[in-house]
C-alpha positions in Angstrom: -9.1 -27.3 -16.0 -10.3 -28.0 -19.6 -14.1 -28.1 -20.0 -14.8 -27.0 -16.5 -18.2 -25.3 -15.7 -18.2 -21.6 -15.0 -20.9 -19.1 -14.4 -21.6 -16.4 -17.0 -23.0 -12.9 -16.6 -26.5 -14.4 -16.6 -25.7 -16.6 -13.7 -26.2 -19.8 -15.8 -23.5 -22.4 -16.3 -21.4 -22.1 -19.4 -18.6 -24.2 -20.8 -15.2 -22.7 -20.7 -12.2 -24.0 -22.7 -8.8 -24.0 -21.1 -6.5 -21.5 -22.8 -4.1 -20.3 -20.1 -1.8 -23.2 -19.5 -1.0 -23.8 -23.2 -1.5 -20.4 -24.7 0.9 -18.1 -26.5 1.8 -14.7 -25.2 -0.6 -13.0 -27.6 -3.4 -15.3 -26.5 -2.9 -14.4 -22.9 -3.1 -10.7 -23.8 -6.3 -11.3 -25.8 -7.8 -13.3 -22.9 -7.2 -10.3 -20.6 -8.7 -7.9 -23.2 -11.8 -10.3 -23.4 -11.8 -11.1 -19.7 -15.6 -11.0 -19.6 -15.6 -14.1 -21.9 -13.6 -15.9 -19.1 -15.3 -14.7 -15.9 -14.2 -17.9 -14.1 -10.7 -16.5 -14.1 -8.9 -13.5 -12.6 -6.0 -13.1 -15.0 -4.4 -9.8 -14.1 -4.1 -7.6 -11.0 -7.4 -5.6 -11.5 -9.0 -8.6 -13.4 -9.0 -6.5 -16.6 -6.6 -4.1 -18.2 -9.0 -1.3 -17.1 -8.4 -2.3 -13.5 -12.1 -1.7 -12.6 -12.2 -4.7 -10.3 -15.7 -5.5 -11.5 -16.7 -9.1 -12.1 -19.7 -10.1 -14.3 -20.3 -13.1 -12.0 -23.7 -12.9 -10.3 -24.4 -16.3 -8.8 -23.8 -14.6 -5.4 -26.1 -11.6 -5.4 -28.0 -9.2 -3.2 -30.8 -11.7 -2.6 -28.6 -14.5 -1.3 -25.4 -13.1 -0.1 -26.6 -13.3 3.4 -26.3 -17.1 3.1 -22.6 -16.8 2.3 -20.4 -19.2 4.3 -16.7 -20.0 4.6 -15.7 -22.5 1.9 -12.1 -23.0 2.8 -9.1 -21.3 4.5 -5.4 -21.7 4.1 -3.1 -20.5 6.9 0.0 -18.7 5.7 3.5 -19.1 7.2 4.0 -15.5 8.3 1.7 -13.4 10.4 2.7 -10.0 8.9 0.8 -7.8 6.5 -0.9 -9.4 3.5 -1.8 -7.0 0.6 -1.9 -9.4 -2.4 -4.5 -9.8 -5.1 -4.5 -13.5 -6.0 -4.8 -14.6 -9.6 -7.0 -17.4 -10.6 -6.2 -19.3 -13.8 -8.2 -22.4 -14.8 -9.0 -23.4 -11.2 -5.6 -22.6 -9.7 -5.1 -19.6 -7.3 -1.7 -17.9 -7.4 -1.2 -15.9 -4.2 1.8 -13.8 -3.2 2.4 -13.3 0.5 4.6 -11.4 2.9 8.4 -11.9 2.4 7.7 -12.3 -1.4 6.5 -15.9 -1.2 4.3 -17.6 -3.8 1.6 -20.2 -3.1 -0.4 -22.1 -5.8 -3.7 -23.4 -4.3 -6.6 -25.4 -5.6 -9.1 -22.6 -6.0 -12.0 -24.9 -5.1 -10.5 -26.4 -1.9 -7.6 -24.3 -0.8 -5.3 -27.3 -1.1 -1.6 -26.4 -1.6 -0.3 -27.4 -5.0 3.1 -25.9 -4.8 5.0 -23.2 -3.0 8.0 -21.1 -3.8 10.2 -19.1 -1.3 12.8 -16.8 -2.9 14.5 -16.6 0.5 14.6 -12.8 0.9 17.4 -11.9 3.4 16.0 -10.9 6.8 18.1 -7.7 6.9 16.3 -6.3 3.9 13.2 -5.7 6.1 14.3 -2.3 7.3 15.2 -1.1 3.7 11.5 -0.4 2.9 9.1 1.9 4.5 6.0 -0.3 5.1 6.5 -4.0 5.9 7.8 -6.7 3.6 4.4 -6.9 1.9 3.7 -8.1 -1.7 0.7 -6.9 -3.7 0.5 -9.7 -6.3 1.6 -11.5 -9.4 1.2 -11.5 -13.2 0.4 -14.4 -15.5 1.6 -14.9 -19.1 2.1 -17.8 -21.4 2.1 -20.5 -18.7 4.3 -18.6 -16.3 3.6 -16.5 -13.2 5.8 -13.5 -12.3 6.3 -11.6 -9.1 8.8 -9.2 -7.6 10.8 -9.8 -4.4 11.4 -7.3 -1.6 15.2 -7.4 -2.3 14.7 -6.2 -5.9 14.4 -9.4 -8.0 11.8 -10.2 -10.7 11.1 -14.0 -10.8 9.3 -16.1 -13.4 8.0 -19.6 -12.4 6.4 -22.4 -14.4 2.7 -22.1 -13.5 2.1 -25.8 -13.4 5.1 -26.9 -11.3 6.4 -23.8 -9.5 9.9 -24.4 -10.9 12.1 -21.4 -11.5 12.2 -20.3 -15.2 14.3 -17.2 -14.8 15.2 -14.5 -12.2 16.7 -11.0 -12.8 17.8 -8.3 -10.5 15.8 -5.2 -11.4 18.0 -2.5 -9.9 20.3 -0.6 -12.4 24.0 -0.5 -11.7 25.2 2.3 -9.3 26.4 4.5 -12.1 23.0 4.7 -13.7 21.4 5.7 -10.4 24.1 8.1 -9.3 24.1 6.3 -5.9 22.9 3.0 -4.4 20.0 3.3 -2.0 17.3 1.2 -0.4 15.4 -0.1 -3.4 12.6 -2.6 -2.8 9.7 -4.2 -4.7 6.2 -4.8 -3.3 4.3 -3.8 -6.5 2.4 -6.4 -8.6 4.0 -6.6 -12.1 1.9 -5.9 -15.2 2.4 -7.5 -18.6 1.8 -5.7 -21.9 2.7 -7.1 -25.3 5.0 -9.7 -23.8 6.9 -7.3 -21.5 6.8 -7.7 -17.8 6.8 -4.1 -16.3 7.9 -3.5 -12.7 8.5 -0.5 -10.5 10.3 -0.1 -7.2 10.0 1.6 -3.8 12.4 3.3 -1.5 11.9 7.1 -1.7 11.7 7.5 2.0 15.3 6.3 2.3 16.6 8.0 -0.8 15.9 6.7 -4.3 15.6 7.7 -7.9 12.4 6.3 -9.4 12.3 4.2 -12.5 10.3 1.4 -14.2 11.8 -1.5 -16.1 10.4 -3.8 -18.8 11.7 -7.3 -19.2 11.0 -9.9 -21.9 8.4 -12.3 -20.5 10.1 -15.3 -22.1 13.7 -14.7 -21.4 13.9 -12.1 -18.6 16.1 -9.8 -20.8 15.8 -6.1 -20.1 13.9 -4.4 -22.9 13.7 -0.8 -21.7 13.9 1.4 -18.7 12.1 4.7 -17.9 13.4 7.0 -15.1 10.8 9.3 -13.5 13.3 11.8 -12.1 16.2 13.5 -14.0 19.8 12.4 -13.7 21.3 14.9 -11.2 24.0 15.7 -13.7 21.5 16.2 -16.5 23.2 13.6 -18.6 21.7 10.6 -20.5 21.2 7.3 -18.7 21.0 5.3 -21.9 17.3 4.9 -21.1 14.0 5.6 -22.9 13.5 8.6 -20.6 16.6 10.5 -21.6 15.1 13.0 -24.0 12.1 14.0 -22.0 14.1 14.2 -18.7 16.9 16.4 -20.1 14.6 18.7 -22.1 11.5 19.0 -20.0 12.0 17.6 -16.5 15.4 18.8 -15.4 14.5 22.5 -15.7 11.7 22.0 -13.1 14.2 21.0 -10.4 16.2 23.5 -8.3 19.4 22.7 -6.5 19.1 20.6 -3.4 19.3 17.3 -1.6 17.6 15.4 -4.5 21.0 15.3 -6.2 22.3 13.1 -3.3 19.0 11.4 -2.3 17.8 10.6 -5.8 14.7 12.8 -5.8 12.2 10.0 -5.2 9.4 9.5 -7.7 9.3 5.7 -7.2 6.5 3.8 -9.0 5.7 1.5 -6.1 2.1 0.5 -6.9 0.1 1.6 -10.0 1.1 0.6 -13.5 -1.6 0.1 -16.1 -1.7 -1.0 -19.7 -4.6 0.3 -21.8 -5.2 -1.6 -25.0 -7.6 1.1 -26.2 -4.9 3.7 -26.4 -2.0 1.2 -26.5 -0.3 3.1 -23.7 1.2 2.2 -20.3 0.3 4.6 -17.5 2.7 5.0 -14.6 1.6 6.4 -11.2 4.6 8.3 -9.8 5.3 8.8 -6.1 6.6 11.4 -3.7 9.8 13.3 -3.6 13.0 12.4 -1.7 13.2 14.0 0.8 9.6 15.0 1.3 10.7 18.5 2.3 10.4 20.6 -0.9 12.8 23.3 0.4 15.5 20.9 1.2 14.8 18.6 -1.8 14.8 21.3 -4.6 15.6 24.6 -2.9 11.9 25.4 -2.9 12.0 25.8 -6.7 10.3 24.2 -9.6 7.4 21.7 -10.0 9.8 18.7 -9.9 8.6 16.6 -12.8 7.5 13.8 -12.7 6.7 13.6 -9.0 3.0 13.2 -8.1 2.1 12.5 -11.8 0.6 10.1 -14.2 3.0 9.5 -17.1 2.0 7.7 -20.3 4.6 5.8 -22.3 4.7 3.3 -25.2 4.7 -0.4 -24.2 7.2 -1.5 -26.9 9.8 1.2 -26.2 9.1 3.0 -23.0 9.0 6.3 -25.0 7.3 9.2 -23.3 3.9 10.3 -24.7 2.3 12.6 -22.1 2.1 13.4 -18.4 -0.3 15.1 -16.0 1.1 16.3 -12.7 -1.5 16.2 -10.0 0.6 17.6 -7.1 3.3 20.0 -8.3 5.9 21.0 -5.7 4.8 18.0 -3.6 5.7 18.5 0.1 3.0 16.4 1.7 3.9 12.9 0.4 0.8 13.1 -1.9 1.8 10.2 -4.2 0.0 9.5 -7.5 0.6 5.7 -7.3 -2.9 4.9 -6.4 -4.8 2.6 -8.8 -5.2 4.1 -12.3 -8.6 3.0 -13.7 -9.9 3.5 -17.3 -13.6 3.6 -18.3 -15.9 5.0 -21.0 -18.2 7.8 -19.9 -20.1 10.8 -21.3 -18.3 14.1 -21.1 -20.4 17.1 -22.2 -22.7 14.7 -24.1 -19.9 12.8 -25.9 -18.6 9.4 -24.9 -14.9 9.6 -24.0 -12.4 7.0 -23.0 -10.9 8.4 -19.8 -8.7 7.8 -16.8 -10.3 8.2 -13.4 -7.9 8.6 -10.5 -8.2 9.2 -6.7 -4.7 9.9 -5.5 -3.6 10.7 -2.0 -4.0 14.4 -2.4 -7.9 14.1 -2.0 -9.0 15.2 -5.6 -10.8 12.9 -8.0 -9.4 13.5 -11.5 -10.8 12.6 -14.9 -8.3 12.8 -17.8 -8.5 11.9 -21.5 -6.8 8.5 -21.7 -5.2 9.2 -25.1 -3.9 12.7 -24.6 -3.8 13.3 -20.8 -6.0 16.3 -21.2 -7.5 17.5 -17.9 -11.3 17.1 -18.1 -12.4 17.7 -14.5 -11.4 17.4 -10.9 -13.2 17.6 -7.5 -12.1 16.8 -4.0 -13.6 13.5 -2.9 -12.6 14.0 0.7 -12.2 17.0 2.9 -8.8 18.6 2.2 -7.2 21.8 3.5 -4.0 22.1 1.4 -5.6 23.6 -1.8 -8.6 25.7 -2.6 -9.8 23.7 -5.5 -8.3 23.1 -9.0 -7.9 25.4 -12.0 -10.8 24.4 -14.2 -8.6 24.5 -17.4 -5.3 23.1 -16.3 -6.2 21.1 -13.2 -3.3 22.8 -11.3 -4.1 23.1 -7.5 -4.8 26.5 -6.0 -2.5 26.2 -3.0 -3.6 27.3 0.5 -0.6 29.5 1.5 -0.6 28.1 5.0 -0.1 24.6 3.6 3.3 25.5 2.1 5.0 24.6 5.3 8.5 24.2 3.7 8.4 27.7 2.4 6.7 29.6 5.2 8.6 27.7 7.9 5.5 27.0 10.0 4.1 23.6 11.1 1.1 22.4 9.1 -1.7 20.2 10.4 -2.6 18.6 7.0 -5.8 16.8 6.0 -5.2 14.6 4.2 -2.0 13.7 5.9 0.8 11.6 4.5 -1.4 8.5 4.4 -3.7 10.3 2.0 -7.4 10.4 1.3 -7.0 7.1 -0.5 -3.9 4.9 -0.4 -3.0 1.5 -1.9 -6.4 -0.1 -1.0 -7.9 -0.7 -4.4 -11.0 1.1 -5.5 -13.6 -0.5 -7.9 -16.3 0.4 -10.4 -19.7 -0.9 -11.3 -21.2 -0.3 -14.8 -24.5 -1.2 -13.3 -24.6 1.9 -11.0 -22.0 4.0 -12.8 -20.2 4.6 -9.5 -16.5 4.4 -8.6 -16.2 3.1 -5.1 -13.3 4.6 -3.1 -12.0 3.2 0.2 -11.4 6.7 1.6 -9.8 7.8 4.9 -9.0 10.8 6.9 -5.7 10.7 8.8 -4.2 14.1 9.7 -0.5 14.6 9.9 1.7 17.4 11.4 4.4 18.6 9.0 7.3 20.5 10.5 10.8 21.0 9.2 13.9 19.2 10.4 15.8 21.6 12.5 19.3 22.8 11.5 18.9 21.9 7.8 18.7 18.6 6.1 20.7 15.7 7.5 20.4 12.2 6.1 20.3 9.4 8.6 21.6 6.0 7.5 19.2 3.1 7.9 16.3 5.4 8.5 13.6 7.5 6.8 15.0 10.7 5.4 12.1 13.0 5.1 13.4 16.4 6.0 10.8 16.5 8.9 11.3 17.0 12.6 11.1 13.4 13.7 10.1 14.5 17.2 6.9 15.9 15.7 5.7 13.1 13.5 3.9 11.2 16.3 1.6 11.9 19.2 3.3 12.4 22.5 1.7 10.2 25.1 2.1 12.2 28.2 -0.1 14.3 30.5 0.9 17.8 29.1 -2.4 19.6 28.3 -1.3 20.6 24.9 -0.5 17.0 23.9 -3.7 15.7 25.4 -5.6 18.3 23.3 -3.6 17.4 20.2 -4.4 13.7 20.7 -8.1 14.3 21.1 -8.2 16.4 18.0 -6.3 13.8 16.0 -8.6 10.9 17.0 -11.7 13.0 16.5 -10.5 13.7 13.0 -9.7 10.1 12.3 -12.2 8.2 10.1 -12.7 5.9 7.2 -15.5 5.1 4.8 -16.5 3.9 1.3 -17.5 6.7 -1.1 -19.8 5.8 -3.9 -18.5 8.5 -6.3 -20.6 9.5 -9.3 -17.9 10.6 -11.9 -20.6 12.1 -14.2 -21.6 14.5 -11.4 -18.2 14.6 -9.7 -20.1 14.1 -6.4 -20.7 11.4 -3.9 -23.9 9.3 -4.3 -23.7 7.8 -0.8 -21.1 6.7 1.8 -20.6 3.7 4.0 -19.1 4.7 7.3 -16.5 2.5 9.1 -15.0 2.5 12.6 -11.5 3.3 11.4 -9.6 4.6 8.3 -7.3 1.6 7.6 -9.5 -0.7 5.6 -9.1 -3.1 2.7 -9.6 -2.8 -1.0 -12.8 -3.3 -2.9 -14.5 -5.7 -5.3 -17.8 -5.1 -7.1 -19.8 -7.7 -9.0 -22.8 -8.1 -11.3 -24.6 -9.5 -8.3 -25.0 -5.9 -7.2 -22.5 -6.2 -4.5 -19.4 -4.5 -3.0 -17.0 -6.7 -1.0 -14.5 -5.3 1.5 -12.5 -6.4 4.5 -11.9 -4.1 7.4 -9.1 -3.5 9.9 -11.5 -4.5 12.6 -11.3 -8.1 11.4 -14.7 -8.2 9.7 -15.4 -9.1 6.0 -18.5 -7.4 4.5 -20.8 -7.4 1.5 -22.7 -4.3 0.8 -25.5 -3.4 -1.7 -23.7 -1.5 -4.5 -26.8 0.6 -5.2 -27.6 1.7 -1.6 -24.6 0.8 0.6 -26.8 -1.4 2.8 -24.7 -3.9 4.8 -25.9 -7.4 3.7 -23.3 -9.7 5.2 -20.6 -9.8 7.9 -18.0 -12.5 8.7 -15.5 -12.3 11.6 -12.2 -13.0 10.0 -10.2 -12.8 13.3 -7.6 -10.3 11.9 -7.5 -7.0 10.1 -7.9 -7.1 6.3 -6.1 -4.6 4.0 -6.0 -6.7 0.8 -8.7 -6.5 -1.9 -11.0 -9.4 -2.6 -11.4 -11.4 -5.8 -14.1 -13.6 -7.2 -14.0 -16.5 -9.6 -15.7 -19.9 -10.3 -14.5 -23.4 -10.0 -16.7 -26.4 -11.0 -19.6 -24.0 -11.7 -19.5 -22.5 -8.2 -18.8 -18.8 -7.5 -16.2 -18.0 -4.8 -15.1 -14.8 -3.2 -11.6 -14.9 -1.7 -9.3 -12.5 0.2 -6.0 -12.5 1.9 -6.2 -11.8 5.6 -3.4 -10.2 7.6 -2.8 -6.8 9.2 0.4 -4.9 8.2 1.7 -2.3 5.7 2.2 1.2 6.9 -0.9 1.6 9.1 0.0 -0.4 12.3 3.5 1.1 12.3 2.4 4.7 12.6 -1.1 4.1 13.9 -0.3 1.4 16.4 -2.5 2.6 19.3 -5.4 3.5 17.0 -5.1 0.2 15.2 -5.4 -1.8 18.4 -8.4 0.2 19.6 -10.2 -1.4 16.6 -10.7 -4.4 18.9 -8.1 -7.0 18.0 -4.4 -7.6 18.8 -3.4 -11.0 17.3 -2.6 -11.2 13.6 -3.7 -14.3 11.7 -2.4 -14.4 8.2 -4.4 -16.6 5.8 -6.4 -16.8 2.6 -10.1 -17.3 3.1 -12.7 -18.2 0.4 -16.5 -18.0 0.6 -19.3 -19.8 -1.3 -23.1 -20.1 -0.8 -22.7 -23.7 0.4 -19.4 -23.4 2.3 -18.9 -25.7 5.3 -15.5 -24.7 6.7 -14.8 -23.0 10.1 -11.9 -21.0 11.3 -10.0 -22.4 14.3 -10.7 -20.8 17.7 -9.5 -17.3 18.0 -6.5 -16.5 20.2 -6.9 -14.4 23.3 -7.2 -10.8 22.4 -5.4 -9.5 25.5 -2.8 -10.4 28.0 -1.9 -9.5 31.6 0.8 -6.8 31.9 4.2 -7.8 33.0 5.8 -5.4 35.5 8.5 -3.6 33.5 12.1 -3.1 34.7 13.1 -0.1 36.8 14.4 3.0 35.2 18.1 3.6 35.4 19.4 6.5 37.5 21.1 7.7 34.4 17.8 8.1 32.5 17.4 11.8 33.0 15.2 14.1 30.9 17.9 14.7 28.3 18.6 11.0 27.9 14.9 10.1 27.6 14.4 12.9 25.0 17.3 11.6 23.0 15.9 8.1 23.3 12.5 9.3 22.0 14.2 11.0 19.0 16.3 8.0 18.2 13.3 5.7 18.5 11.2 7.8 16.2 14.0 8.0 13.7 15.1 4.4 13.5 12.4 2.2 15.3 8.9 3.8 14.9 8.4 2.7 11.3 8.4 -1.0 12.4 7.6 -1.0 16.1 5.0 1.8 16.2 4.8 5.5 16.9 5.8 6.3 20.5 6.6 2.6 21.1 3.0 1.4 20.6 3.0 -1.5 18.2 0.1 -2.2 16.0 0.4 -6.0 16.5 2.3 -7.0 13.4 5.8 -6.7 14.8 6.9 -7.0 18.5 5.7 -4.4 21.0 9.1 -3.5 22.6 7.4 -2.3 25.8 6.9 -6.0 26.7 10.2 -7.4 25.1 12.5 -9.2 27.5 15.4 -7.5 25.7 14.8 -4.2 27.5 15.6 -5.9 30.8 19.3 -5.8 30.2 21.6 -3.3 28.6 23.9 -5.9 26.9 20.9 -8.0 25.8 19.3 -4.9 24.2 22.6 -3.9 22.5 23.0 -7.4 21.1 19.7 -7.1 19.3 19.8 -3.4 18.2 23.5 -2.8 17.8 24.9 -6.2 16.8 21.9 -7.6 15.0 21.3 -10.8 16.8 18.0 -11.3 15.0 19.1 -10.1 11.5 17.9 -13.3 9.9 14.4 -12.6 11.2 14.2 -9.1 9.8 15.7 -7.0 12.7 18.8 -5.3 11.1 21.8 -4.0 13.1 22.2 -0.3 13.8 25.7 0.0 15.2 26.7 2.0 12.2 23.8 4.4 12.6 23.9 4.9 16.4 26.6 4.7 19.1 26.1 2.5 22.2 24.9 5.5 24.3 22.2 6.4 21.9 21.0 2.8 21.7 20.9 2.7 25.5 18.8 5.9 25.5 16.3 4.1 23.3 16.1 1.2 25.9 15.5 3.7 28.7 12.8 5.5 26.6 11.0 2.1 26.0 11.2 1.3 29.7 9.5 4.7 30.4 6.8 3.9 27.9 6.4 0.4 29.5 6.0 1.8 32.9 3.4 4.4 31.8 1.4 1.7 30.0 1.6 -0.7 32.9 0.4 1.9 35.3 -2.5 2.8 33.0 -3.5 -0.8 32.6 -3.4 -1.5 36.3 -5.6 1.5 36.9 -8.0 0.4 34.2 -8.3 -3.1 35.7 -8.8 -1.7 39.2 -11.5 0.6 37.8 -13.1 -1.3 34.9 -16.1 0.9 34.7 -14.1 4.1 34.6 -11.6 3.3 31.8 -11.9 0.8 29.0 -9.7 -2.2 29.1 -8.1 -1.3 25.8 -6.1 1.4 27.5 -3.2 -1.0 28.0 -3.2 -2.0 24.4 -3.5 1.3 22.8 -1.3 3.3 25.1 -4.0 5.4 26.7 -5.4 6.9 23.6 -8.8 8.6 24.1 
């Protein structure tokens, strides 16, 4: 919108000239570099190349945020998880949603301008670990770009939504050594006219890589693999020299040669114009089990690392490995942020990073030199970092793959910080981290590594990854300990002191990303369904809005017609409800409402009435006489192996996908087999599993679900008969304490 009014850092109106719809590629890059000159827009994933998620807008501030009201809402067409960061370009919001769909909305009203559906096939849903989410788009030269869950990179005309080009990002099978479950949910980044995109899939078996495509034509420019070719031969990629000379010797012999080794770059990619480098956050190994993956040998470059490469060529410059020998799923794909700060009295341009392993790292952005590191959450896998090298001092008991003993790890596989974006405020000097504590029990797969088709292949005992919901004293005690250890909070981290300044406690650990503003505010959505504004200097809660559904996406802020808005995607999903179904529902909501909501000081919109949060239990079918202990135990194993990732640990759904305890399909053997074995609902995301399990194993799953339904039904009836004795959420969260 040419000549529209915007709000500058002083809070006064200023005139903004339109550049984005008619710019050249270099102009878009310059506009991102000088994003503070265009505070009305949000042009790239983290607003600026530094990915600080700080906005200079201050029309909404600590003195008036309590008057914030809903300005508009737009209901989405899928009630699954929403993790996207919308872009705002000259009054238009570009929002990616679940199933890799794109919406262009009027940023002032929420009116739909155009929509694009890439029609991702339904059977792709089970090829990824953590819901068919999408984290966002990129903008360049009048086009918007986004990845699809089935591996495409798409460019659309920003004005019309018409397809400009589409490319398949997955290399041919010969380059990978095998074909596995590659997916895309990462937001692309653009540097010097190149669209850079990574992939996911390490839990199923994948070899990580990042690709760069020409923003105008879609032609592949370069590719960088993060794990060596298992035959130690060149791939014809930018990574050949460094992988063959430096990385391959850090790998032993093991399942990585069949499973790909992992190292997927499924979230964080960052271009830094100060150093003219692209930083890649590299993920976990495949399988997780270090002994099975690499014979218990080597550091396994570049797993758990930040890797710096050149944007024009993909050439390797440096790397820093945060978690050598990773065996805890401690990925380093969490948001990579750059900032300028004093180090020993001298200003340095640095990377600050809070990966899953629980340590806050400060690195020299140009060289990768380790400057300092300190744990930002409690962790029990390492006794600090070497002050010179940054290498962790391992707790011997945490090396579960080498000592053969189970390990109760904190952080667990979900990390001390996951994909929820952190933010920074130059006003306070604090980095704000959406931290969490979610323990996990690591125990080896019995009988050696065996890969399961259509399932996670971690090298773990799948019978031990969840919490058994029965009356055995040892399991009751384990559940109580787990839930007592479960928590989440915002940490205001002072990087100069490498220490927390204050914390904002939450009810649960599965909360959304952060936004900070020059109005002295932090904005965040919570899994409880609340949207909050906090004082960035003190942590005081200044504003709460009931959004009716859990929020895991990060907010953005912008102006349209001189008015500041704060917007966020609403919708519960991702990995949390799948493995924390019972705990998620204990947050107090059960119905997922996916939508985009936007706030302003003079908003006049209202959400529709909220759906009922509960339902009366339906008496489950009777258990078959054939459902003996052995059959039920096998059903539990098969469910945890093939079903838990989508339908919840121990058959307790988190509300995103169907709770199978109450599915009509479990009332008939043939009906259940048609769904699970023959794929009657493949088009809706429920793949078929007749090549992974035989009919008897599928029937054992049905019998196990019936058992869980009966236990939950009995607990709910008891709770309703004795409402003062047991909270009514028992039915919904499976009896968790």
